[in-house]
Each structure stands twice: as structure tokens, then as C-alpha cells.
C-alpha positions in Angstrom: 0.0 0.0 0.0 2.8 2.4 0.9 4.6 1.9 -2.4 1.4 2.5 -4.5 0.8 5.7 -2.7 4.3 7.1 -3.4 4.2 5.9 -7.0 0.9 7.7 -7.6 2.4 11.0 -6.2 5.4 10.6 -8.3 3.4 10.1 -11.5 1.2 13.2 -10.5 4.3 15.3 -10.0 5.6 14.3 -13.5 2.3 15.3 -15.0 2.2 18.7 -13.3 5.8 19.4 -14.4 4.9 18.7 -18.0 1.9 20.9 -17.6 4.1 23.7 -16.3 6.5 23.4 -19.2 3.6 23.5 -21.7 2.0 26.5 -20.1 5.3 28.3 -20.0 5.4 28.2 -23.8 2.0 29.9 -24.1 1.9 33.7 -24.0 -0.7 35.7 -22.0 -2.8 38.1 -24.0 -3.2 40.6 -21.1 -1.6 41.7 -17.8 -4.9 40.8 -16.1 -4.6 37.2 -17.0 -1.2 36.9 -15.3 -2.0 38.9 -12.2 -1.5 37.0 -9.0 -4.9 36.2 -7.4 -5.1 36.1 -3.7 -7.6 33.7 -2.0 -9.6 35.6 0.6 -8.2 34.4 4.1 -7.2 35.9 7.4 -4.0 37.9 7.3 -1.9 35.3 9.0 1.4 34.0 7.6 1.8 30.3 7.1 -0.8 27.6 7.9 -1.9 25.4 10.7 -1.8 21.8 9.4 -3.7 18.9 11.1 -2.9 15.4 9.9 -5.1 12.5 11.0 -4.7 8.9 10.0 -3.7 5.4 11.0 -0.3 3.7 11.8 1.1 0.2 11.5 4.4 -1.5 11.9 6.1 -2.6 8.6 7.9 -5.9 8.5 7.3 -6.6 12.2 7.1 -9.8 14.1 3.5 -11.5 14.2 3.3 -11.0 17.9 3.5 -7.2 17.3 0.7 -7.1 14.8 -1.5 -4.1 15.3 -5.1 -3.1 14.5 -4.6 -0.1 12.1 -8.2 1.2 12.6 -7.5 1.4 16.4 -4.0 2.9 15.9 -4.5 6.6 15.1 -1.9 9.2 14.4 -2.4 12.9 14.9 0.1 15.6 13.7 -0.4 19.3 14.4 2.1 21.5 12.5 2.6 25.1 11.8 4.0 25.3 8.2 5.3 28.3 6.2 5.5 28.3 2.4 8.3 30.0 0.4 7.4 30.6 -3.2 10.2 29.4 -5.6 10.2 32.2 -8.2 7.7 35.1 -8.6 5.4 33.2 -11.1 6.1 29.6 -10.3 4.1 26.5 -9.5 6.8 25.4 -7.0 7.0 26.2 -3.3 9.1 25.0 -0.4 7.2 24.4 2.8 8.8 24.0 6.2 7.3 23.8 9.7 7.4 22.4 13.2 4.9 20.8 15.5 3.9 17.7 17.5 3.2 14.2 16.2 1.4 11.6 18.3 1.0 7.9 17.4 -0.8 5.0 19.0 -0.2 1.3 18.2 -3.0 -1.0 19.4 -1.9 -4.7 19.6 -4.2 -7.4 18.2 -2.8 -10.0 20.7 -3.0 -9.6 24.5 0.7 -8.5 24.8 2.7 -5.5 26.0 6.2 -4.2 26.0 8.3 -5.0 29.0 11.9 -4.2 30.1 14.4 -6.9 31.0 17.7 -5.5 32.1 17.3 -2.5 29.6 16.3 -4.9 26.8 12.8 -4.6 25.3 10.7 -7.7 24.9 7.0 -8.4 24.0 5.4 -10.5 26.6 1.9 -11.8 27.2 -0.3 -9.8 29.6 -0.9 -12.8 31.8 2.9 -13.1 32.4 3.1 -9.5 33.8 2.7 -9.5 37.7 0.6 -6.3 37.6 -2.1 -8.1 35.7 -2.2 -11.4 37.7 -5.9 -10.7 38.6 -7.1 -9.6 35.2 -10.5 -10.9 34.1 -10.6 -9.4 30.6 -8.6 -7.2 28.3 -10.1 -4.2 26.5 -7.1 -2.6 24.9 -3.3 -2.7 25.0 -1.4 0.1 23.3 2.0 1.8 22.7 1.8 5.6 22.7 4.6 7.8 21.3 5.0 11.6 21.0 7.5 13.5 18.9 8.5 17.1 18.2 8.6 17.0 14.3 10.2 19.2 11.6 8.4 18.6 8.3 9.8 19.8 5.0 8.2 19.6 1.5 8.5 20.7 -2.1 5.1 21.3 -3.6 4.0 21.8 -7.2 0.7 23.5 -7.8 -1.7 23.3 -10.7 -2.0 27.2 -10.6 1.0 29.3 -10.5 -0.9 32.5 -9.7 -3.0 31.1 -6.9 -1.5 28.3 -4.8 -4.3 28.3 -2.2 -6.9 27.4 -4.8 -5.1 24.7 -6.7 -4.4 21.1 -6.9 -1.0 20.2 -5.6 1.3 17.3 -5.0 4.2 17.3 -2.6 7.3 15.2 -1.8 9.5 15.7 1.2 10.3 14.3 4.6 10.4 15.0 8.3 12.6 14.5 11.3 11.2 13.9 14.7 12.6 13.9 18.2 11.0 11.6 20.9 9.8 13.4 24.0 7.4 11.0 25.6 6.4 7.3 25.3 4.3 4.9 27.3 2.4 1.7 27.2 -1.3 1.7 28.1 -3.5 -1.3 29.1 -7.2 -1.0 29.7 -8.6 -4.1 31.5 -11.3 -5.4 33.9 -10.3 -6.6 37.3 -12.8 -7.6 40.1 -15.6 -6.1 38.1 -13.9 -2.7 37.6 -12.4 -1.2 34.5 -8.8 0.0 35.1 -6.1 1.7 33.1 -2.4 1.0 33.6 0.2 3.3 32.1 3.9 2.6 32.1 5.8 5.8 31.3 9.0 4.4 29.6 10.5 4.7 26.2 11.2 0.9 25.8 14.3 1.7 23.6 12.2 3.4 20.9 14.6 5.4 18.7 15.0 8.9 20.1 15.0 10.3 16.5 12.8 9.3 13.6 13.1 10.3 10.0 11.3 9.4 6.9 9.7 10.4 3.5 6.4 12.2 3.2 4.0 12.8 0.3 0.7 14.7 -0.1 -1.9 15.1 -2.9 -4.7 17.5 -2.4 -6.7 20.6 -3.3 -6.7 23.8 -1.3 -6.8 23.1 2.4 -7.6 19.3 2.1 -5.1 16.6 1.1 -4.3 12.9 1.4 -0.9 12.2 3.0 1.5 9.4 3.7 4.6 8.9 5.7 7.2 6.1 5.4 9.7 5.8 8.3 13.2 5.2 6.9 14.9 4.2 10.2 14.0 1.4 12.6 11.5 1.8 15.4 13.8 0.6 18.1 17.4 1.4 19.0 19.6 -1.2 17.5 20.4 -4.3 19.6 18.1 -3.3 22.4 15.3 -5.8 21.7 15.0 -9.5 22.1 12.8 -12.1 20.3 11.3 -9.5 17.9 12.1 -7.9 14.7 13.0 -4.2 14.5 10.3 -2.7 12.2 9.8 0.6 10.6 6.5 2.4 10.5 4.0 3.6 7.9 1.2 6.1 8.3 -1.4 7.7 6.1 -4.6 9.6 6.3 -6.4 12.9 5.6 -5.2 16.4 6.4 -6.7 19.9 6.9 -4.9 23.2 6.8 -6.2 26.5 7.9 -5.5 30.2 7.3 
């Protein structure tokens, strides 16, 4: 799925580049036709971008299989666009913000620490859950400070805000909080147990991003290029990378 998304974006970028070259050969009959059109919007520089979607581990161990529809991702970024040329379809977009990801396991398992080595263990083997009667949810929750960067090509060179666009780029993120969360029933009561620990998740993440959309709405994807865990700090499991995709809304 992730490869199909990035191929579609690349093909779209190629089409818009060809369109840009062809339109560059055509001459405008009046100054009015080339005038830059501003989309009515509040006088605020940049844009607030809200990405919402789903996550999953790529090439992971079966015991770490997740339910993507119960594994949401939420990114909130402030991004600023720099036009590349006065009358160009290209722009460079850079920003900063917070990215939050949840991974909900299909199996009744959780991450545990064994002498600073991360393992995946069954809930019933964890002493804290010795009296559990049923399991509702078991998750890994991770939060990053992200710096996204993109090159965008727009279908209209005179009005980027009212145009179809395609973007390729990447982002780098810095881990600032991580925890496991287990929701379960014990003695007829619903309880939540949170373990605030990073479980050797990589302190830095980086990967490729792509977007395709119109105006304030787009479809986006992110492919992590480095492993989820710090090398040689896990036991009995593979070290996967991550993939996320979803819908996005930008304001201003």
C-alpha cells in the first residue's frame, strides 16, 4: 500500500511538471490574466496543518501485529511556504509541531523491560495483571517534536491556495514522551495501567512524506526510513519501521 501511494504521487508530479512546461510556452494576452490572485483568508502568515490517520508496523514480528483502525496518528504542525520564483508553481514548505502515534496490539501483549532490553510479553505473564478478568485494549503511545519539509508543485502558479497540488518531502522527529497503556477489567472494575517508559524506541525518527490534495484538504502518507527501536536493544522480535497515512486539513 505504501509503495502504491508514493508511485501515484510521483506520477502526478511528473504530470504537473509537463503541464508547467507547456503552459510556460503559451503567452498571455493581457496583464490581467497573469496577475496574482489572492484567495480571501485571514492575514496570518503560514498555515496550521492537522494530519489525522492510521499507523502500522512494517515488517514486524507477528506478535507485534496491530489493528490499524484502532491505531490513530495525529500531527499538528505550523508550516510556512516559500514561493520558488515570482510566477512559479513550486513552493518550499517547512514547519514544526507535534506528532502523536498510537499502536494497538491485536494480541494480549505489551512491551516489558528486561535489564534494559525490550521484549514483548503476554499480559498474563506480567505480575501487575495477575488478577485480570478481561482485556479491553493494549497500546504503545509515542509523541514527537517534528520538523516537516516539502517541495510542492501546484496546478495554478498564480493562486497556490486554490489549486491542486502534489508534494514530496520528509520529516525528522525527536521523541519526548512514550508509554504503554493497558485497559482491562479486574474484580468487576475497568482499570487503566500506564507505564511511562520509552522501551528503547529510537530517540530520533526520520522518513519520507507525500501529499496530494486541493486547497486546504489533502491525502498524506509517511514512510519511516529508520528502525522503530534502537539497534540491539530488543530480544525475540524484529525491529520494524513504520508507515502512516490519512487525511489532512490546513487553515489560514
